[in-house]
C-alpha positions in Angstrom: 118.5 63.6 96.9 122.2 61.3 95.6 124.2 63.8 93.4 124.7 61.7 90.1 127.6 63.2 89.3 129.5 63.1 92.3 131.4 60.0 91.5 130.9 60.1 87.7 134.2 59.5 85.2 132.1 61.7 82.8 132.3 64.8 81.6 130.3 67.7 83.1 127.6 68.9 80.9 128.0 71.9 82.4 131.8 72.1 81.1 130.6 70.8 77.7 128.4 74.1 77.2 130.8 76.4 78.0 133.6 75.1 75.5 131.0 74.2 72.6 130.5 78.4 73.1 134.1 78.9 73.1 134.6 77.3 69.1 135.5 79.3 66.5 132.9 81.4 65.1 132.3 79.6 61.3 129.2 78.5 59.0 129.2 75.2 60.5 129.1 76.8 64.6 126.6 79.6 63.6 124.3 76.6 62.3 121.5 75.8 64.4 121.7 72.0 64.6 125.2 72.3 65.9 124.1 73.7 68.9 124.2 70.7 71.8 120.4 69.8 72.2 119.8 70.4 76.2 121.6 73.9 75.8 119.7 74.7 72.9 116.1 77.0 73.8 114.4 76.5 70.0 114.6 72.9 70.2 113.3 72.2 74.0 110.4 75.0 72.9 110.1 72.5 69.4 105.7 70.8 69.8 107.6 67.6 69.8 109.3 68.1 73.3 106.3 68.6 75.2 106.9 65.5 77.0 110.8 65.9 77.8 109.1 69.6 79.0 106.4 68.0 81.4 108.8 65.7 82.8 111.6 68.9 83.4 108.7 71.0 84.9 107.6 68.1 87.5 111.6 67.3 87.9 113.1 71.0 88.6 110.5 72.1 91.8 110.6 68.4 92.9 115.0 68.3 93.3 114.4 71.9 94.8 112.1 71.2 97.4 113.9 68.4 98.5 117.4 70.0 98.8 114.8 72.4 100.8 114.2 69.5 103.1 110.4 70.5 102.5 108.7 67.7 104.0 104.7 68.8 103.9 102.9 71.5 103.4 99.6 73.1 104.1 98.0 74.7 101.1 96.5 77.9 100.5 93.9 78.4 97.5 92.0 81.8 97.0 90.9 84.4 94.9 93.9 87.0 93.3 91.2 89.9 93.4 90.9 89.7 97.2 92.6 93.1 98.5 94.0 93.9 101.7 91.5 95.2 104.5 94.4 98.4 104.4 93.5 98.6 101.2 89.7 97.3 100.7 89.1 101.3 99.3 90.7 99.8 95.8 88.2 97.0 95.3 85.7 96.8 92.5 83.6 95.7 94.1 81.6 96.1 97.5 81.6 91.8 98.3 85.7 92.1 97.3 85.7 95.0 99.6 83.9 92.5 101.9 86.5 89.7 101.4 89.1 91.7 102.5 88.4 90.4 105.9 89.8 86.5 104.6 93.0 88.1 103.7 93.5 89.3 107.0 92.8 85.3 108.0 94.3 83.8 105.7 97.5 86.1 106.9 96.7 84.7 110.4 96.3 81.4 109.8 99.7 81.3 107.7 101.6 82.9 110.6 100.1 80.4 113.2 101.1 77.8 110.8 104.5 78.5 109.9 105.2 79.6 113.7 104.7 76.0 114.8 106.2 74.6 111.4 109.3 76.4 112.6 109.1 75.0 116.4 109.6 71.8 114.7 112.1 72.2 112.9 110.6 73.9 109.6 110.5 70.9 107.3 106.6 70.3 107.5 103.6 71.8 107.6 105.1 74.9 105.0 102.8 76.7 103.4 102.3 76.8 99.7 100.4 79.6 97.6 100.1 79.6 94.1 102.5 83.3 95.0 100.7 86.0 93.7 98.4 88.4 94.7 95.1 88.7 97.1 94.9 85.8 99.1 98.3 83.9 98.0 99.6 86.9 98.8 98.0 87.3 102.9 99.5 83.1 103.0 103.2 84.2 101.8 102.8 86.8 103.7 101.2 85.1 107.2 104.9 83.2 106.8 107.3 86.2 105.8 106.4 87.8 109.5 106.5 84.8 111.1 110.2 84.1 110.3 109.8 81.2 107.9 109.7 80.0 104.8 107.3 79.4 102.4 106.4 78.3 98.4 105.2 80.3 95.6 103.7 77.7 92.4 103.5 81.3 89.8 102.1 80.0 86.1 103.3 82.3 83.3 99.8 84.2 82.1 98.7 86.9 79.7 98.3 89.2 82.3 100.3 88.1 84.8 102.0 89.6 87.6 105.5 89.0 89.2 105.5 86.7 92.2 103.9 88.2 95.5 107.5 89.8 97.9 106.9 88.3 100.5 107.5 84.4 99.3 111.4 83.1 99.5 113.1 83.4 96.6 114.5 80.2 96.6 111.1 78.5 96.9 109.4 80.2 93.8 109.0 78.9 91.1 107.2 79.4 87.3 105.3 77.2 85.6 104.0 76.6 82.0 101.3 73.7 83.0 98.9 74.0 84.4 98.9 70.1 85.0 102.2 69.9 87.0 101.8 72.9 88.7 98.5 71.1 90.4 100.5 68.1 91.1 102.5 70.1 93.1 100.2 71.5 95.3 98.9 68.3 96.3 102.0 66.1 96.6 103.0 67.2 99.6 99.8 68.5 101.5 99.1 67.8 104.6 95.7 69.9 104.4 94.2 72.3 102.1 92.5 75.4 102.7 90.4 77.4 100.3 89.5 80.5 100.7 86.8 82.6 98.5 88.2 82.9 94.5 87.0 83.0 91.3 87.3 80.5 88.3 91.4 79.5 89.1 89.9 78.7 93.0 87.1 76.8 91.9 89.1 74.8 89.5 91.5 74.2 92.1 89.4 73.3 94.6 87.2 70.8 92.5 90.3 69.3 91.5 91.6 68.3 94.6 88.2 67.0 96.1 88.0 64.9 93.1 91.2 63.1 93.8 90.4 62.0 96.9 87.0 61.6 96.6 87.8 58.6 93.6 90.6 57.4 96.1 93.6 58.9 94.1 94.9 60.7 97.2 95.0 60.8 100.7 92.1 62.0 102.5 93.7 65.1 104.6 92.3 68.5 106.3 89.9 70.3 103.9 88.4 73.4 104.6 86.6 76.5 102.6 86.8 79.2 104.3 83.7 81.5 104.5 80.1 79.8 104.8 77.9 82.3 103.5 80.0 82.5 99.9 81.0 79.1 99.2 77.0 78.2 99.9 75.4 81.3 97.7 77.9 80.1 94.8 77.4 76.2 95.2 74.3 74.8 96.3 76.4 71.4 97.9 73.5 69.8 99.1 71.3 69.8 95.7 74.5 67.9 94.7 73.5 65.0 96.9 70.0 65.6 96.6 70.5 64.7 92.8 72.8 61.7 93.2 75.1 63.4 92.0 77.6 62.6 94.5 76.9 60.8 98.0 76.3 62.3 101.0 79.5 60.8 102.7 81.4 62.9 99.9 79.4 66.1 102.0 82.0 65.5 104.6 85.2 65.8 102.7 84.9 69.0 103.4 84.4 71.7 106.1 83.1 75.0 106.6 85.2 77.9 108.9 85.2 81.2 108.6 88.6 82.3 111.1 92.6 81.3 111.2 92.1 79.6 114.6 89.0 77.4 113.5 90.6 75.8 111.0 93.5 74.9 113.0 91.8 73.7 115.2 89.6 71.6 112.6 93.1 70.3 111.0 94.2 69.2 114.6 90.7 67.5 115.7 90.0 66.2 111.6 88.5 63.0 111.6 89.4 61.6 108.2 93.6 62.7 109.1 95.6 60.2 108.7 93.0 57.7 107.0 94.4 56.7 103.9 92.2 56.2 100.6 94.7 55.8 97.9 97.8 57.5 97.0 99.0 60.9 96.6 99.2 61.7 92.8 102.7 61.0 91.6 104.0 59.2 94.4 
């Protein structure tokens, strides 16, 4: 990205911010109105500034990812409550304990994809997760074990945890707006891989499928790990039988069980490279 300040004849805003903090302490300089607008947290958090915050939240990760040379990503969605096999005894239900097998597959899949990415320079097919625990941790962990980078897109929630320890620190982001976070998940996506999960996973899955179905996003490999799980919670055929989706829409995704199946599916995806529309935000 071009450095707009490189040849600028104007005084640097950072320098002005430092200078403004060194002025004499007077009733005038203590007034909130005196603070520089871009350095005034209270002002930036006002409801009227929401459009500006939306733009900043879109721009900050975009610039950082561009500067890091991240050209394409492998998106990994999945449940935060799914434990690692080593910790499955702590699972609150037997189903979650059983689903720990997908933590292992997510970790292995991320490791394979990262190794392949690094062999090509490490700029393409970089793993991106929501940055939290469970399947997200497994994805970042697999990339870390391969010695590569991975992205974590966290979001502030009332009971949110800190980012998992495997996210590459300089590629770890935090969001206020779900909508902007979702855009960053998909703007560079070369494949979307969805593991068992809850409301958040379902939300991300159907939003991405809708974008592809409606031609607002390029068709990319879209893989659902765990056929039994997905067919138990969603009657896909019933949607087609009812006519609320078409039979063709059922071909937008594919079920896989293992990391190796997922890699093979991505390599042999029938729709890979077929453009149905534009990537969101591009």
